[in-house]
C-alpha positions as CSV (number, residue, x, y, z in Angstrom):
1,X,-12.6,33.5,22.4
2,X,-11.6,33.0,18.7
3,X,-10.8,29.4,17.7
4,X,-9.5,27.5,14.6
5,X,-9.1,23.8,13.8
6,X,-6.4,23.1,11.3
7,X,-5.9,19.6,9.8
8,X,-3.9,17.5,7.4
9,X,-5.8,14.7,5.8
10,X,-5.1,12.5,2.7
11,X,-7.9,9.9,2.7
12,X,-10.3,11.8,4.9
13,X,-10.1,10.3,8.4
14,X,-8.5,13.4,10.0
15,X,-10.8,15.7,8.1
16,X,-13.9,14.0,9.4
17,X,-12.6,14.3,13.0
18,X,-11.6,17.9,12.5
19,X,-15.0,18.9,11.2
20,X,-16.8,17.5,14.3
21,X,-14.2,19.0,16.7
22,X,-15.0,22.3,15.0
23,X,-18.7,21.6,15.5
24,X,-18.2,20.9,19.2
25,X,-16.3,24.2,19.7
26,X,-19.0,26.2,17.8
27,X,-21.7,24.7,20.0
28,X,-20.1,26.5,23.0
29,X,-18.7,29.7,21.4
30,X,-20.7,30.1,18.2
31,X,-17.4,30.5,16.3
32,X,-14.7,28.2,15.1
33,X,-12.8,28.4,11.8
34,X,-11.7,25.2,9.9
35,X,-8.8,25.0,7.5
36,X,-6.8,22.3,5.7
37,X,-3.2,22.8,6.5
38,X,-2.3,23.8,2.9
39,X,-4.8,26.6,3.0
40,X,-4.1,27.8,6.5
41,X,-2.7,31.3,6.8
42,X,0.2,31.0,9.3
43,X,0.7,34.8,9.3
44,X,-2.7,35.4,10.9
45,X,-2.6,32.5,13.4
46,X,-1.9,35.0,16.2
47,X,-5.5,36.3,15.8
48,X,-6.8,33.1,17.4
49,X,-6.9,32.3,21.1
50,X,-7.5,28.5,20.8
51,X,-5.8,26.5,18.0
52,X,-6.3,22.8,17.3
53,X,-4.1,21.0,14.9
54,X,-4.6,17.4,13.7
55,X,-2.9,14.9,11.4
56,X,-2.6,11.2,10.6
57,X,0.3,9.4,12.2
58,X,3.1,8.6,9.7
59,X,5.4,6.8,12.2
60,X,5.6,10.2,13.8
61,X,4.8,13.7,12.6
62,X,4.4,14.0,8.8
63,X,7.1,16.3,7.4
64,X,4.6,18.8,6.0
65,X,2.9,19.1,9.4
66,X,6.2,19.7,11.1
67,X,7.2,22.3,8.6
68,X,3.9,24.1,9.1
69,X,4.4,24.3,12.8
70,X,8.1,25.3,12.4
71,X,7.0,28.2,10.2
72,X,4.4,29.5,12.6
73,X,5.1,32.8,14.4
74,X,5.4,32.7,18.2
75,X,2.3,31.2,19.9
76,X,3.1,32.8,23.2
77,X,-0.1,33.3,25.2
78,X,-2.1,31.0,22.9
79,X,-3.8,27.7,23.9
80,X,-3.4,24.7,21.6
81,X,-4.5,21.1,21.4
82,X,-3.4,18.2,19.2
83,X,-5.3,15.3,17.7
84,X,-4.4,12.4,15.3
85,X,-5.9,9.4,13.4
86,X,-3.9,6.2,13.0
87,X,-4.1,2.5,12.3
88,X,-2.6,1.2,15.6
89,X,0.1,3.2,17.3
90,X,-0.2,7.0,18.0
91,X,2.7,7.0,20.4
92,X,5.3,8.6,18.1
93,X,3.0,11.5,17.0
94,X,1.6,13.1,20.1
95,X,4.7,13.5,22.3
96,X,6.7,14.9,19.4
97,X,3.9,17.2,18.3
98,X,3.3,18.5,21.8
99,X,7.0,19.4,21.9
100,X,6.7,21.3,18.6
101,X,3.7,23.3,20.0
102,X,5.3,24.0,23.4
103,X,8.4,25.0,21.5
104,X,6.4,27.8,19.9
105,X,5.4,29.1,23.3
106,X,1.8,27.8,23.4
107,X,0.1,26.1,26.3
108,X,-1.0,22.7,25.2
109,X,-4.3,21.9,27.0
110,X,-5.2,18.5,25.5
111,X,-4.5,15.7,23.1
112,X,-6.6,12.9,21.6
113,X,-6.4,10.2,19.0
114,X,-8.8,8.1,17.0
115,X,-8.5,4.9,14.9
116,X,-9.0,5.3,11.2
117,X,-9.3,3.1,8.0
118,X,-6.0,2.5,6.4
119,X,-5.4,2.7,2.7
120,X,-1.6,2.3,2.3
121,X,0.1,0.3,-0.4
122,X,2.0,-2.3,1.7
123,X,-0.5,-2.7,4.5
124,X,-3.2,-5.4,4.8
125,X,-6.5,-4.9,3.1
126,X,-9.0,-5.2,4.7
127,X,-7.1,-3.6,7.6
128,X,-8.0,-4.2,11.3
129,X,-9.2,-0.7,11.9
130,X,-11.2,-0.3,8.8
131,X,-14.6,1.3,9.5
132,X,-13.2,4.0,11.8
133,X,-13.8,6.7,12.5
134,X,-17.5,5.8,12.8
135,X,-20.4,7.7,14.4
136,X,-19.3,6.8,17.9
137,X,-15.8,8.1,17.2
138,X,-17.1,11.3,15.7
139,X,-19.5,12.0,18.6
140,X,-16.4,11.5,20.9
141,X,-14.5,14.0,18.8
142,X,-17.3,16.5,18.9
143,X,-17.4,16.2,22.7
144,X,-13.6,16.6,22.8
145,X,-13.9,19.9,20.9
146,X,-16.5,21.2,23.4
147,X,-14.3,20.0,26.3
148,X,-11.3,21.8,24.9
149,X,-13.1,25.2,24.7
150,X,-14.6,24.8,28.1
151,X,-11.2,23.9,29.6
152,X,-9.6,26.8,27.8
153,X,-12.2,29.2,29.2
154,X,-11.6,27.9,32.7
155,X,-7.8,28.3,32.4
156,X,-8.2,31.9,31.0
157,X,-10.4,32.6,34.1
158,X,-7.5,31.7,36.3
159,X,-7.6,27.9,36.9
160,X,-4.1,27.4,35.6
161,X,-3.7,24.1,37.5
162,X,-5.9,22.5,34.8
163,X,-3.1,22.7,32.2
164,X,-1.9,19.0,31.9
165,X,1.7,18.2,32.0
166,X,2.0,16.6,28.6
167,X,5.8,17.0,28.4
168,X,6.2,13.7,30.3
169,X,4.9,11.5,27.4
170,X,7.7,9.2,26.3
171,X,8.6,9.0,22.6
172,X,9.1,5.4,21.3
173,X,12.2,4.8,19.1
174,X,12.0,5.2,15.4
175,X,11.7,1.9,13.4
176,X,13.5,3.2,10.2
177,X,11.2,1.4,7.8
178,X,12.6,1.4,4.2
179,X,10.7,3.6,1.8
180,X,11.3,3.1,-2.0
181,X,11.0,6.4,-3.9
182,X,8.3,6.7,-6.5
183,X,9.3,7.4,-10.1
184,X,7.5,9.1,-13.0
185,X,7.1,7.2,-16.3
186,X,6.9,10.2,-18.6
187,X,5.7,8.0,-21.5
188,X,2.5,7.3,-19.5
189,X,2.0,10.7,-17.9
190,X,-0.9,12.8,-19.2
191,X,0.4,16.2,-18.0
192,X,-0.7,18.9,-18.6
193,X,-4.2,17.4,-19.0
194,X,-3.8,15.7,-15.6
195,X,-1.9,17.1,-12.6
196,X,-3.6,15.2,-9.7
197,X,-0.3,14.1,-8.3
198,X,1.2,17.7,-8.2
199,X,-2.0,19.2,-6.8
200,X,-2.3,16.7,-4.0
201,X,1.3,16.2,-2.9
202,X,1.2,17.1,0.8
203,X,4.7,18.6,0.6
204,X,4.5,20.2,-2.8
205,X,7.4,18.0,-3.9
206,X,6.2,17.4,-7.4
207,X,6.9,19.8,-10.2
208,X,5.6,18.6,-13.6
209,X,6.5,21.9,-15.3
210,X,10.2,21.2,-14.9
211,X,12.0,19.4,-17.7
212,X,12.4,16.6,-16.8
213,X,9.6,16.6,-14.2
214,X,10.9,16.8,-10.6
215,X,10.2,14.6,-7.6
216,X,12.1,16.5,-4.9
217,X,14.7,14.8,-2.8
218,X,12.8,16.0,0.3
219,X,10.0,13.6,-0.6
220,X,9.3,11.2,2.3
221,X,7.2,8.8,0.3
222,X,3.5,8.5,1.2
223,X,2.7,7.0,-2.2
224,X,-0.5,9.1,-2.5
225,X,0.7,10.2,-5.9
226,X,1.1,6.6,-7.1
227,X,-2.3,5.7,-5.7
228,X,-4.3,8.5,-7.3
229,X,-2.6,8.5,-10.7
230,X,-5.3,7.4,-13.1
231,X,-2.9,5.8,-15.6
232,X,-0.2,4.3,-13.5
233,X,2.4,6.8,-14.6
234,X,3.9,6.9,-11.2
235,X,5.7,3.7,-10.3
236,X,7.1,2.3,-7.0
237,X,8.6,-1.0,-6.1
238,X,6.5,-2.1,-3.2
239,X,8.1,-5.6,-2.6
240,X,10.4,-4.7,0.2
241,X,8.0,-2.2,1.8
242,X,5.2,-4.7,1.7
243,X,7.3,-7.4,3.3
244,X,8.1,-5.2,6.2
245,X,4.6,-3.7,6.6
246,X,2.8,-7.0,6.4
247,X,5.1,-8.5,9.0
248,X,4.7,-5.5,11.2
249,X,0.9,-5.5,10.9
250,X,0.7,-9.2,12.0
251,X,3.4,-9.2,14.6
252,X,3.2,-5.6,16.1
253,X,0.0,-3.8,15.2
254,X,-2.2,-6.9,15.7
255,X,-0.9,-7.3,19.3
256,X,-1.2,-3.6,20.0
257,X,-4.9,-3.6,18.9
258,X,-5.6,-6.7,20.9
259,X,-4.3,-5.0,24.0
260,X,-6.2,-1.8,23.2
261,X,-9.4,-3.9,22.7
262,X,-8.9,-5.7,26.0
263,X,-8.5,-2.3,27.7
264,X,-11.6,-0.9,26.1
265,X,-9.7,1.6,23.9
266,X,-10.5,-0.1,20.6
267,X,-13.8,-1.3,19.1
268,X,-13.3,-3.8,16.4
269,X,-15.4,-3.1,13.4
270,X,-13.6,-5.4,11.0
271,X,-13.6,-9.0,12.2
272,X,-10.1,-10.5,12.7
273,X,-10.9,-13.3,10.2
274,X,-11.6,-10.7,7.5
275,X,-8.3,-8.9,7.8
276,X,-6.1,-9.3,4.7
277,X,-3.0,-10.7,6.3
278,X,-1.8,-11.9,2.9
279,X,-3.5,-9.4,0.7
280,X,-1.7,-6.0,0.7
281,X,-3.7,-2.9,-0.4
282,X,-1.8,-2.5,-3.7
283,X,-2.6,-6.1,-4.8
284,X,-6.3,-5.8,-3.9
285,X,-6.5,-2.4,-5.7
286,X,-4.4,-3.5,-8.6
287,X,-5.9,-1.2,-11.2
288,X,-5.3,2.6,-11.5
289,X,-6.2,4.7,-9.8
290,X,-5.8,2.6,-6.7
291,X,-7.6,5.3,-4.7
292,X,-10.2,7.9,-5.9
293,X,-10.4,11.1,-3.8
294,X,-14.0,11.4,-2.6
295,X,-15.5,14.8,-3.4
296,X,-16.8,15.2,0.2
297,X,-13.4,14.2,1.7
298,X,-10.9,15.7,-0.7
299,X,-7.7,17.2,0.6
300,X,-8.7,20.7,-0.6
């Protein structure tokens, strides 16, 4: 059985999970490839029997992840699983993503999600799920990888009743949160000496070679470019976004996490009294770059 784990990760949460899922699979089969979604070769995906794909939750499936799956060849006869990291609510990601994978003809044999630290401009900092994924989460993810390959082997051997009916997962309604578009201040920009934003845009929507430089209309702002720019050349008006996100964090996410904690699905690592209900990330990290990509957890 040949396996691969493919992931999309900006700040490293999903990459950490993907790595240990790969480790769990390799413990059973001795083989499992690992690839960031940007480097994944969709043309050769049909050489794998078991395919796992993971992503952060962006109020649903990130556009670049959806595009990747849309561009895959038929997965007829393949076995797939999905995983995600998030700051409170995974519900809009997994049902939609399962639909994308089944639409390609694959048999989806499992899904899982984990909490992760949140570094987004308009969200509280510290955030209620900061500290995740921790060693306990990563051990659970490793076990999940092993479970997926064992389950796949049993299904291949004829136990088809083990395939879960994941199509019944309901999809919550979209909340249509306003997203102001980032803009480039060409006077501050250091291109071609610096091209971090272009290199790390998940959708390849930035073209600094164009004159004037282009931020494509397809951009669904994640603000990673603004956060990693070392000189503040990318600007965004966070006022409206922050008002919505901070309200949502205290009135929606907080209650969701309290419920998950009461049900044993969430372990609180950041005490509630430490959460920055009035200190959004972009105000706490008010110097550029707001976020430095760690060498060990880069998006490469």
